[in-house]
N, C-alpha and C positions, 0 to 999 in steps of 0.2 A: 544783613539787610543792606540793600544797595543804597548808595548815596547819590541821588540824582541832582543834588544842589551844587556839586562841584564839577566843572567842565575839565576834562582831561586835555589840557592845552598841548602837551607834547604829542599826544595821539592825534589831535586835530592837525597839528603842523605836519606830521608825517603823512596824513591822508590828503591834505591840501597840496602838498608838494608833488612833484613828478614821480617820486619813489613810492607811490601808493602800492602797497604790497599785500599779499594774502594774510600775513601775520598781523599787520596793523588793522586790516579790515576785520579779522577775527576778533581782535581785542575790542574794536568798536562795537561789533554786533553783541559781544558778551556784555559790554557796558551799557548799551542803549536799547537793545531789542525789547527788553521787558518794559522799559520806560515808554517806548513808542506804543507798545500794546496797551499799557495802562492809560495813556492819553486817548487812544481810540475807544477803549471801553468807557472812559469818562464821557465820551460823546454819545453814549447810549447805543453803541453798535454791539450786536451779539457776538458771542465768543468765536464762532466759525468765521464770520466776516472779519472780525478783528484780527484773527491770525493771518488771513489773506492780505488784509490791508497793511499789516505790519511788514510783510514781505514786500509788498508794492512800495511802501514808504522807504524801506531800506534800499531798494533798487534805485529809487529817485534820489536818495541821499548819495549813493555811490556815483550816480551820473552827475550830480551837481556840486559835490564837495570840493572839487578843484576850483570852483568859482567863489567859494566862500572865503571871505576875508575876515579873519578873526580879529575883531576890534570891539572888545566888550563895552567900550564907551558908546559905540554907534549901534551895535546889534549883538546881543548875547547869542551864543550858539543855540541855547535851548529855545530862544524865540524863533530863530531861523528854522530849527528842526520842527518846532510846533507848526509853523506855517506850511511846511511841506506836508506834514501829516494831515493837517486840517484840509488842505487842498485835495489830498487823495480821498479823504472821507467825503468831502463835498462832491467830487467826481463820482464816487461810488453811489451816493444817494441819488444824484441826478440820473445816473444810468439805471438804477433800480426803478425810479419813478417813470422813466421813459419806457422801460420794458413793461411795467405795470399798466401804463396807459395804452400801450399797443395791444394788450390782451383784452381790453374793454371793447366789446363789439357794439358799436352804435349803429342801428339800422339807418340805411339811406332814406332820404325823404321820398325818393322815387319808388323804392321797394316797399315802403310802409304805406299801406292804404287804410283809410278810415272806413269804418262800417257805414254802409249806405242806408 
């Protein structure tokens, strides 16, 4: 069973530095992919969308990890990671709601005539 309560500090240091490499990223995804998926499922997102959002979240982490300053007294890594995941889920829900609203066909007042 994975231990999601302990942050792998040396791994974060390698990823935050300029030497971000495939091996370190592979270790990161092995360590945190399931955790991210479980966070998303905990937000009541179905399995298929959760898998997509896990990948989207990992990509966002890849793009932003260089800016992360590991300082557990200020912000724990899991808090930072949760915020990224949460924002991706919110974006997904907004997009889904926008697409759903576009599909609703409301007749124009001009084209809708009342019976005489």
